[in-house]
C-alpha positions as CSV (number, residue, x, y, z in Angstrom):
1,M,0.2,-0.1,-0.1
2,K,1.6,3.4,-0.8
3,K,1.7,5.9,1.7
4,K,0.4,9.4,0.9
5,V,2.2,12.5,2.0
6,K,0.3,14.7,4.3
7,W,-0.8,18.4,2.9
8,Q,0.8,19.8,6.4
9,D,4.3,17.9,5.8
10,I,4.6,19.5,2.2
11,T,3.4,23.1,3.5
12,L,5.9,23.2,6.4
13,M,8.6,21.6,4.4
14,V,8.4,24.7,1.5
15,G,8.1,27.0,4.5
16,G,11.4,25.5,6.0
17,F,13.3,25.7,2.4
18,I,12.5,29.3,2.2
19,F,13.7,30.2,5.8
20,A,17.0,28.1,5.2
21,P,18.4,30.0,2.2
22,S,17.8,33.3,3.5
23,L,19.7,32.3,6.4
24,V,22.5,31.0,4.3
25,I,23.0,34.8,2.8
26,S,23.1,35.9,6.3
27,I,25.6,33.6,7.0
28,L,27.7,34.4,4.0
29,D,27.3,38.1,4.8
30,K,28.8,37.1,8.4
31,A,25.5,39.2,9.7
32,T,25.2,39.9,13.6
33,V,22.7,38.4,15.2
34,P,22.2,38.6,19.0
35,I,22.9,35.8,20.8
36,A,19.8,36.2,22.6
37,T,17.9,36.0,19.4
38,S,19.8,33.3,17.7
39,L,20.3,30.3,20.7
40,P,16.6,30.4,21.3
41,T,15.5,30.1,17.9
42,A,18.0,27.1,17.3
43,V,16.8,25.3,20.2
44,V,13.1,25.6,19.8
45,L,13.3,24.7,16.0
46,S,15.2,21.5,17.2
47,A,12.3,20.7,19.4
48,F,9.9,21.3,16.3
49,V,12.0,18.4,14.4
50,V,11.7,15.9,17.2
51,V,7.8,16.6,17.1
52,Y,7.8,16.8,13.3
53,F,9.3,13.2,13.2
54,N,7.1,12.0,16.2
55,L,3.9,13.2,13.6
56,K,5.7,11.4,10.7
57,L,6.4,14.5,9.1
58,K,9.6,13.7,7.6
59,L,9.7,16.5,5.1
60,A,8.9,19.0,7.6
61,A,11.6,17.5,9.8
62,L,14.3,17.7,7.3
63,A,13.8,21.4,6.3
64,T,13.1,22.7,10.0
65,S,16.6,20.7,10.5
66,L,18.1,22.8,8.1
67,T,16.7,25.9,9.3
68,A,17.9,25.1,12.7
69,I,21.4,24.1,11.6
70,C,21.7,28.0,10.1
71,W,20.7,29.2,13.0
72,Y,23.2,27.1,15.2
73,I,25.9,28.8,12.5
74,L,24.6,32.1,13.2
75,F,25.0,31.5,17.1
76,A,28.5,30.3,16.8
77,M,29.5,33.0,14.5
78,N,28.4,35.6,17.0
79,I,30.0,34.2,20.5
């Protein structure tokens, strides 16, 4: 039996794949982002990844993982 992809998974994935590239631009430009912004955002997004996997929203989890990684990089660049 073929498993159907949920529309929520696709919607959240598209959003994640829009956020990640915009953050890559900030990384490449060596943007200054406050630690008080970047670390909490990265941690919360990491929690979202766990929730998405638990809900079997694998595409959303992948896209959100990329976005979280970008936030962790921005955090590391500014400590």
